[in-house]
C-alpha positions as CSV (number, residue, x, y, z in Angstrom):
1,M,-21.3,26.3,-33.3
2,A,-21.0,25.5,-29.6
3,I,-18.0,23.7,-28.2
4,D,-18.9,20.1,-27.2
5,P,-19.3,20.0,-23.4
6,R,-17.4,16.7,-23.4
7,I,-14.4,18.6,-24.7
8,A,-14.7,21.6,-22.4
9,G,-15.3,19.5,-19.3
10,A,-12.5,17.0,-19.9
11,F,-10.1,19.9,-20.7
12,E,-10.6,21.8,-17.6
13,E,-10.6,18.7,-15.4
14,Q,-7.3,17.5,-16.9
15,N,-5.5,20.9,-17.3
16,G,-6.7,23.0,-14.4
17,F,-7.9,26.0,-16.5
18,P,-11.0,26.5,-18.6
19,L,-10.8,26.0,-22.3
20,E,-13.0,28.7,-24.0
21,P,-11.5,31.8,-22.4
22,N,-8.0,30.6,-23.5
23,L,-9.0,29.2,-26.9
24,I,-7.9,31.0,-30.1
25,V,-9.5,28.5,-32.6
26,L,-11.2,25.2,-32.7
27,A,-12.0,23.6,-36.1
28,L,-13.3,20.5,-37.8
29,M,-10.4,18.8,-39.5
30,G,-9.9,15.4,-41.2
31,S,-12.5,14.0,-43.5
32,H,-15.0,16.7,-42.6
33,S,-12.7,19.5,-43.8
34,H,-11.7,17.5,-46.8
35,G,-15.2,16.8,-48.0
36,T,-14.6,13.0,-47.7
37,Y,-16.5,12.1,-44.6
38,L,-18.4,8.9,-44.7
39,P,-21.3,8.7,-42.2
40,P,-21.3,5.8,-39.7
41,Q,-24.3,4.1,-41.3
42,E,-22.2,3.4,-44.4
43,P,-20.8,-0.2,-44.5
44,N,-17.2,1.0,-45.0
45,A,-17.3,4.2,-42.8
46,V,-14.5,4.4,-40.3
47,D,-14.3,8.2,-39.8
48,D,-13.9,10.0,-36.5
49,V,-14.9,13.6,-35.9
50,D,-11.5,15.2,-35.9
51,L,-11.1,18.6,-34.2
52,M,-8.0,20.7,-33.8
53,G,-7.4,24.0,-31.9
54,F,-4.8,26.5,-30.6
55,V,-4.8,27.6,-27.0
56,V,-3.0,30.4,-25.2
57,P,-2.6,29.1,-21.7
58,P,-2.8,31.4,-18.7
59,I,0.1,33.7,-18.1
60,E,1.6,31.5,-15.3
61,F,2.5,29.0,-18.0
62,H,4.6,31.6,-19.8
63,L,6.3,33.2,-16.7
64,G,6.8,30.2,-14.4
65,L,8.5,26.8,-14.7
66,P,5.4,24.8,-15.9
67,R,4.7,24.7,-19.6
68,W,1.6,23.7,-21.4
69,E,2.1,22.5,-25.0
70,H,-0.7,20.2,-26.1
71,W,-3.6,18.0,-25.1
72,T,-5.5,15.2,-26.7
73,L,-8.9,13.6,-26.2
74,Q,-10.4,10.5,-27.7
75,V,-13.9,9.7,-26.6
76,D,-16.7,8.1,-28.6
77,E,-16.6,9.6,-32.1
78,L,-14.4,12.6,-31.1
79,D,-10.7,12.8,-31.8
80,V,-9.4,16.1,-30.5
81,V,-5.9,17.7,-30.4
82,L,-5.1,21.1,-29.0
83,Y,-1.8,22.9,-29.2
84,S,-0.4,25.9,-27.4
85,L,-0.1,28.8,-29.8
86,E,3.7,28.8,-29.5
87,K,3.9,25.1,-30.4
88,A,1.4,25.6,-33.3
89,V,3.6,28.4,-34.8
90,R,6.7,26.2,-34.5
91,L,4.8,23.4,-36.4
92,L,3.5,25.9,-39.0
93,L,7.1,27.0,-39.7
94,K,8.0,23.3,-40.3
95,G,5.2,23.0,-42.9
96,N,3.3,20.4,-40.8
97,P,0.4,19.5,-43.2
98,N,-2.2,19.1,-40.5
99,I,-1.4,22.3,-38.7
100,V,-1.0,24.4,-41.9
101,G,-4.4,23.1,-43.1
102,L,-6.2,24.7,-40.2
103,L,-5.3,28.1,-41.6
104,W,-6.9,27.3,-45.0
105,L,-10.3,25.9,-44.0
106,R,-13.8,26.9,-45.2
107,E,-15.6,29.4,-42.8
108,S,-18.1,26.7,-41.9
109,D,-15.3,24.4,-40.6
110,Y,-14.5,26.7,-37.7
111,V,-16.3,25.8,-34.5
112,H,-14.8,28.7,-32.4
113,R,-12.7,31.7,-33.4
114,H,-11.2,34.4,-31.2
115,P,-10.6,37.7,-33.0
116,A,-6.9,37.1,-32.5
117,F,-7.1,34.1,-34.8
118,D,-8.0,36.3,-37.8
119,S,-4.6,38.0,-37.6
120,L,-2.9,34.6,-37.8
121,R,-5.1,33.5,-40.7
122,T,-4.7,36.8,-42.6
123,Q,-0.9,36.4,-42.4
124,R,-0.8,32.6,-43.2
125,N,1.4,33.1,-46.2
126,I,4.4,33.8,-43.9
127,F,4.4,30.1,-43.2
128,S,4.1,29.0,-46.8
129,S,7.4,27.9,-48.5
130,Q,8.9,25.2,-50.7
131,E,9.9,23.4,-47.6
132,A,6.3,22.2,-47.4
133,A,7.1,19.8,-50.3
134,E,9.3,17.7,-47.9
135,A,6.8,17.9,-45.2
136,F,3.9,16.7,-47.3
137,A,6.0,14.0,-48.9
138,G,7.2,12.9,-45.5
139,Y,3.7,12.6,-44.1
140,A,2.5,10.8,-47.2
141,A,5.4,8.3,-46.9
142,G,4.3,7.7,-43.3
143,Q,0.8,6.9,-44.6
144,L,2.2,4.5,-47.2
145,K,4.2,2.7,-44.5
146,R,1.2,2.5,-42.2
147,M,-1.0,1.3,-45.0
148,E,1.4,-1.6,-45.8
149,A,2.0,-2.4,-42.2
150,F,-1.7,-2.7,-41.3
151,D,-2.0,-6.3,-42.4
152,L,-3.6,-9.5,-41.0
153,E,-0.5,-10.5,-39.2
154,R,-0.3,-7.2,-37.2
155,M,-4.0,-7.4,-36.6
156,A,-3.7,-10.8,-35.1
157,E,-0.8,-9.6,-33.0
158,Y,-2.9,-6.7,-31.7
159,E,-5.8,-8.9,-30.8
160,T,-3.5,-11.3,-29.0
161,L,-1.9,-8.5,-27.0
162,T,-5.4,-7.0,-26.2
163,N,-6.6,-10.4,-24.8
164,A,-3.5,-10.8,-22.7
165,I,-3.7,-7.4,-21.2
166,S,-7.4,-7.3,-20.7
167,A,-7.1,-10.6,-18.7
168,K,-5.0,-8.7,-16.2
169,G,-6.7,-5.3,-16.0
170,P,-8.4,-2.4,-17.9
171,V,-6.8,-1.9,-21.3
172,R,-7.6,1.9,-21.1
173,E,-5.3,2.1,-18.1
174,V,-2.4,0.9,-20.2
175,L,-3.2,3.3,-23.0
176,E,-3.5,6.4,-20.7
177,A,-0.4,5.6,-18.5
178,D,2.7,7.8,-18.6
179,A,6.1,6.1,-18.7
180,Q,6.4,5.7,-14.9
181,K,2.9,4.3,-14.5
182,L,3.4,1.9,-17.4
183,R,6.4,0.4,-15.6
184,H,4.3,0.1,-12.5
185,I,1.5,-1.7,-14.4
186,A,4.0,-4.1,-16.0
187,A,5.4,-5.1,-12.6
188,N,2.0,-5.4,-10.9
189,W,0.3,-7.3,-13.7
190,G,3.2,-9.6,-14.5
191,L,3.6,-8.3,-18.0
192,S,6.7,-7.1,-19.8
193,S,7.2,-3.4,-20.5
194,E,8.1,-4.3,-24.1
195,M,4.7,-6.0,-24.5
196,L,2.8,-3.0,-23.2
197,T,4.8,-0.6,-25.3
198,R,4.2,-2.7,-28.5
199,F,0.5,-2.8,-27.8
200,R,0.4,1.0,-27.3
201,K,2.3,1.5,-30.6
202,L,-0.1,-0.7,-32.6
203,H,-3.1,0.9,-31.0
204,R,-1.9,4.4,-31.7
205,E,-0.9,3.8,-35.3
206,H,-3.7,1.5,-36.4
207,F,-6.5,0.8,-34.0
208,S,-7.3,4.0,-32.1
209,G,-10.7,5.7,-32.6
210,Y,-14.2,4.5,-32.1
211,M,-14.3,2.6,-35.5
212,G,-11.4,0.3,-34.6
213,E,-13.3,-3.0,-35.0
214,K,-14.9,-1.9,-38.2
215,R,-11.6,-0.9,-39.6
216,K,-10.1,-4.2,-38.9
217,A,-12.9,-5.9,-40.7
218,M,-12.2,-3.8,-43.7
219,V,-8.5,-4.8,-43.7
220,R,-9.6,-8.4,-43.7
221,K,-11.8,-7.7,-46.7
222,Y,-9.5,-5.6,-48.8
223,Q,-6.1,-6.9,-47.6
224,Y,-4.8,-3.3,-47.0
225,D,-5.9,-0.2,-45.1
226,V,-8.1,1.8,-47.5
227,K,-8.4,4.7,-45.1
228,N,-4.6,5.1,-45.0
229,A,-4.6,4.8,-48.8
230,A,-7.0,7.7,-49.2
231,H,-4.9,9.8,-46.8
232,L,-1.8,9.0,-48.9
233,I,-3.3,10.1,-52.2
234,R,-4.9,13.2,-50.7
235,L,-1.7,14.3,-49.0
236,L,0.4,13.9,-52.2
237,R,-2.2,15.8,-54.3
238,M,-2.6,18.6,-51.8
239,G,1.1,19.0,-51.3
240,S,1.8,19.2,-55.0
241,E,-1.0,21.8,-55.6
242,F,0.3,23.9,-52.6
243,I,3.8,24.0,-53.9
244,E,2.7,24.8,-57.4
245,T,0.1,27.4,-56.7
246,G,0.8,28.7,-53.1
247,T,-2.9,27.9,-52.2
248,L,-3.7,25.0,-50.0
249,E,-7.0,23.4,-51.1
250,V,-8.0,21.6,-48.0
251,F,-11.6,21.0,-49.1
252,R,-11.2,18.6,-52.0
253,A,-13.8,19.9,-54.5
254,S,-11.8,18.4,-57.4
255,D,-11.3,14.8,-56.2
256,A,-13.4,14.2,-53.0
257,D,-15.6,11.7,-54.8
258,E,-12.6,9.8,-56.0
259,L,-11.0,9.8,-52.5
260,K,-14.3,8.4,-51.2
261,V,-14.1,5.6,-53.7
262,I,-10.6,4.7,-52.4
263,K,-12.0,4.8,-48.8
264,R,-14.8,2.5,-49.8
265,G,-12.2,-0.1,-51.2
266,G,-12.8,0.8,-54.8
267,W,-9.1,0.8,-55.8
268,T,-6.8,-2.2,-55.7
269,L,-3.6,-1.9,-53.7
270,E,-1.7,-1.9,-57.0
271,Q,-3.7,1.1,-58.2
272,V,-3.0,3.0,-55.0
273,K,0.8,2.3,-55.2
274,A,0.9,3.3,-58.9
275,E,-0.8,6.6,-58.3
276,A,1.4,7.3,-55.2
277,E,4.5,6.6,-57.2
278,R,3.5,8.9,-59.9
279,L,2.7,11.7,-57.4
280,F,6.0,11.2,-55.5
281,D,7.9,11.4,-58.8
282,S,6.2,14.7,-59.7
283,F,7.2,16.6,-56.6
284,A,10.7,17.6,-57.8
285,A,9.3,19.1,-61.1
286,T,6.5,20.9,-59.2
287,Q,9.0,22.5,-56.8
288,A,11.1,23.8,-59.6
289,R,8.2,26.0,-60.8
290,S,6.9,27.0,-57.4
291,P,6.0,30.6,-56.7
292,L,6.7,30.1,-53.0
293,P,9.9,31.3,-51.3
294,P,12.5,28.7,-50.3
295,G,11.7,29.0,-46.6
296,P,9.1,30.5,-44.3
297,D,9.5,34.0,-42.9
298,E,10.6,33.2,-39.3
299,H,11.1,36.8,-38.4
300,A,7.5,37.7,-39.3
301,A,6.2,34.6,-37.5
302,N,8.1,35.6,-34.4
303,E,6.7,39.1,-34.4
304,L,3.2,37.8,-35.0
305,L,3.5,35.3,-32.1
306,I,4.7,38.1,-29.8
307,A,1.9,40.4,-30.9
308,L,-0.8,37.7,-30.5
309,H,0.5,36.8,-27.0
310,R,0.5,40.4,-25.9
311,R,-3.0,40.9,-27.3
312,F,-4.5,37.8,-25.8
313,L,-2.8,38.0,-22.4
314,A,-3.1,41.8,-22.2
315,V,0.5,42.3,-21.3
């Protein structure tokens, strides 16, 4: 599968070095990898095309003062995040559910794979530990919080802020600004920094992606965010299975259809909360019978990272 030219072009333009020669892996994530993708023509579809990858930046970013850690792109249906291999390994050691999932995908989900990635994937168990229980539960709690926060009041606030900002200038300029530029925009447009910061927070947490308007309409209809609800239940089930078996089932062969029902608004908010509560309560018992070690193998991860850097950079 070829790398989308929109990604490769924007990456080189914004980072100053080409993507593909420095790319270890690029993979389909999110609903595509979970088997829960709803195509845009569906009335309740709000899925982006999520891609994640690991990059080994050129050697000057390892030896000199500048560092390259991550890059994101949101354009049309694409939602892309790329991490340096070093940052990815650090996140893997923390049991970050999204990053760990990249090592457990189906073969068809990988868009690009350098041979060095196979070494990382073959040794993925060095990152597996009971600490993942806290990581998965924490991410699920975040989805629960976002689900409950994405209500009509916040939606009205977001729309009011959007109208106020767009009357002064391009909204995208506010979303893409760094801290210094944001202060400059606030002063020049006669708006408060607090307003712009709040707008960016609401956009990032609830309204980013090319399906923003459709998602808002669904919240009006169901009175809660059904997409966050599906993420919540999926994360809790995946985390519990991972801790109990040591295998991360990213592709949801067992419950993809049920998760799609949730995304389509087929569960009430009370049903979602009841299932989430049951799953949160089961984590402690699951961890007690886990075959996983208490923590990841940091020494092995460090040795692997060094070996991969040496192999990839030819040093």
